[in-house]
N, C-alpha and C positions, 0 to 999 in steps of 0.2 A: 306421681309415682316415679321414683328413681329406678332405673332399670339395672343399676349395678347391685351386686350382691350385698346383703346385710352383714354377713360374716367376713372377717378379714381373711384374705388369701395370702399366704406367705409369698415372699418375693422368690420367684422361680427362675430369675434371669441367669443365675450361675449354672443352671442345668441345661440351658439351651445351647445349640450349636450355632453361634452367631457367625455370619459371613465376614464381619469386620471386627473380629475380636482383637485385632492389633490396634484399633482405635480405642482410646480410653473412654470408658463410660462415664458420662456426667450425671445421668439420672436413669434409674431403672424402677419399674413398678409393675405389679401384677394385679389383675382384677378379673372377676367373673361378671358377665353382663348378658342381658337378653338383647341381642342385636337385631330385633325384628319387631314388627307390629304384632303384638300378642293376639289381639282380637282377630285380625285378618288371617294369620297363619293357622289359628285353631278354629276358624269359623265352620268348615265342613263337619268336623267332629262335634263341635258344639251344637250345630243344628240337628244332626242325626241323633245325638244324645238326648236333646230336648224332645224330639219326636218320639223316641223310644220310651222316654219317661212318661210322657202324656198317654201313650198307648197302654203302657203298663198300668197306669192308674185307672184308665177306662176298663181294662180287662179284669180288674180285681173282682168285680161283681159278676163276671161272665165265666172266666176260666182262670183259675189260679196258676195253672201250669204255664199257660200262654203269657200271663202277666209276669211270671218269674223270668221267662225268656226275654221279655221286653226290658225288665229291670237289669238283667244281665247285659243286654246290649247297651243300655245307658251307662253301665259301669265301664264297659270297654271304651265307649266314646269318651268318657271322662278321663280315662287313662291316656288315650291318644291325645286329648286336648292338653293334658299336662305334659306329656312327652314331647309334643311338637311345639306348643305355644310357650311353655314356661321353661324350656331347656336353655341353660346358660352356656356361654362360650367363654373359654379361658383366654385372656389376652395377656401376653408378656411383652413389655416394651423395654427397649434399650436405646437410649438417646446419647449420641456423642455430639461433639461440636459440629460435625459435618452432616450427620444423617440421623434418621430414626429407623430402627429395625423393629419388626413386629413378628411374633410367633403366636399363632392361635389354633385352637382345636375345640371340638365339642366336648363339653363336660357331661359325659354319659356314663353313669355307673355300670359296671359289668353285670350287675343284677338285672338290668333292663334286658340285656341280650339273652340272659338265661331265661327270663320270663317269656320272651318271644318264642323260645324253642319249646317251652313247657305248655304254654297256653293252648295250642291246638288239641293236646290230649285232654285238657280240661273241657274244651268244647265238645269233643267226642263223648266224654263221660256224661255230660249234662244232656246231650241229645239222646243217648241210650236210656238214661234214667227217665227222661220225659216219655219215651215210647213205652217203657215198662209200666209207668204209672198211669199213662193215658194212651192206650193202643189206638183209640179212635181219632187221635189228634191228626189233623191234616199235615201231610209232609210239607206243604207250602208254608205252613206256619214256622217251620224250622229252617227254611231256606236261608233266611237272614243270618241267624247265628252261625250256620254252617259256612256261609260265604265269608263271614268275618274270620272264622277260624282258618279257612283256607288261605285268605289273604295274609294274615299274620304268620301263618306257617311258612308261606313262601318268603316272607321278609326275614323271619328268624333263621331259615335254612340257607339264606344267601351268605356265602362265606365272605363276600366283599362288603356286606352291609356295615359291619363294625369298622372295617378299614376306612370306608368312605366317610363315615360320620365322626370318626376319631382321628382322622388323618391330620397331621401337622401341616399347617400352611405358613409360609414365610414370605415376607415382603419388606421392602425398604424404600425410603424416600429421603431426598436431600433437602435440607432446610432452605438453601438459597433458591430453590425452584418453587417455593410456595407462592401462590398468587392470591389466595383467599383463606381466611380463617374465621371461625365462628365458635363462640363459647355458648353451650347449652347447659345451663346449671340445672334445669328441670330434669333432664335425662342423665346428667352427669357425664358429659363428653365434650371434647373439642373436635370440630370438623376442620380438616385441612384439605386444600385442593391444590393439584399440580396440573400443568398443561399435559395433554396426552394426545397422541396421534394414532389412530387405528392403523394396523398393518394394511397395505394396499389390497391384499386378497380379501380381508375381512370388510374393509370399507366398501368394496365393490358389491357386497351382498347386503349392505345396510341402506335403507331408504333415505335416512337423514344422518349421514356420518358426522355432520358438524355438531350434533347434540352429544357426541362422545368426545368432545375436544378437551375434556378435563377428567381426571380421576381423583379420588379422595381417600382419606383414611380417617377412621374414627378413633380418637384417643379417649377411651373410657377411664374413669377414675372414681374411687370412693370419695365420700365427703372429706375424710381425713387426708386424702391425697390431693385434693383440689388446689390448694394454695401453691404447693411446690410445682405441680404440673403446669398450672396456668402461668405462673411467674417465669418458668423456664421457656414455655412456648413464646411468651411475649418477647423475651430476650433474644430468641433465635429467629423471629420473623424478619424477613428482608425489609429494607427501607421502603416505606410507602405502603406496607401491608400492616394493618392493625387487627387486633382481635375484637371482632364485633359480637355483641350480645344477640342471641336469636333462639329459635326453636327448630330442632332438626325434625323433619318429617320422614318417618319410616315408610318406605314404599313396599307394597305387597307385590311379590313376584310369584305368580301362580304357575 
């Protein structure tokens, strides 16, 4: 599975505020990609959704109201899995003869944030309807949906949530500093690495600072962009550095 988007994304490079706009752009391209391990990032919601679905099936023959609550919880977990695991990032690349500049942000529709604010009211309505239809239902059976509603309410009400996840990030790298390059056609990306030294105050707090002696950048591309991106990267690599074939391993950061 290629993690780059199936639909073409228009080139957004002319809308970005590049720090080196005085340097002539040689190549620009834009792509949407999932820059994480899908299974690992969505594993908690996937497990909780599976448990809720199984419980809902088991309760179908016992209590239809409780089964409905479990199915509702499974639907919420499915939404969270899609929201967290399948969410794409927009990458806009601008390459000059001297450097590569990159702008990126999370591709989250505004409708998601609206849903996060409205969802708690839906939970409250469902809980009230459940009590009305089944007054003898144990309050403990509704604790799960109620907690989910409270959690999502706190997220949706956080004014900084949207800013954090849609915040524009900018970075740049010089071609003559590249020490390693790998082409991963399976995921549709080129991995470049540069030497990097941790600041002294940060290095003093890290157990093995030598493992952070490099930093990297992922150059995602669609299939129709691959040839021009790969040929350009090959041309810009320093002498002695070649573009090797390989498979990039997404690490799960919990």
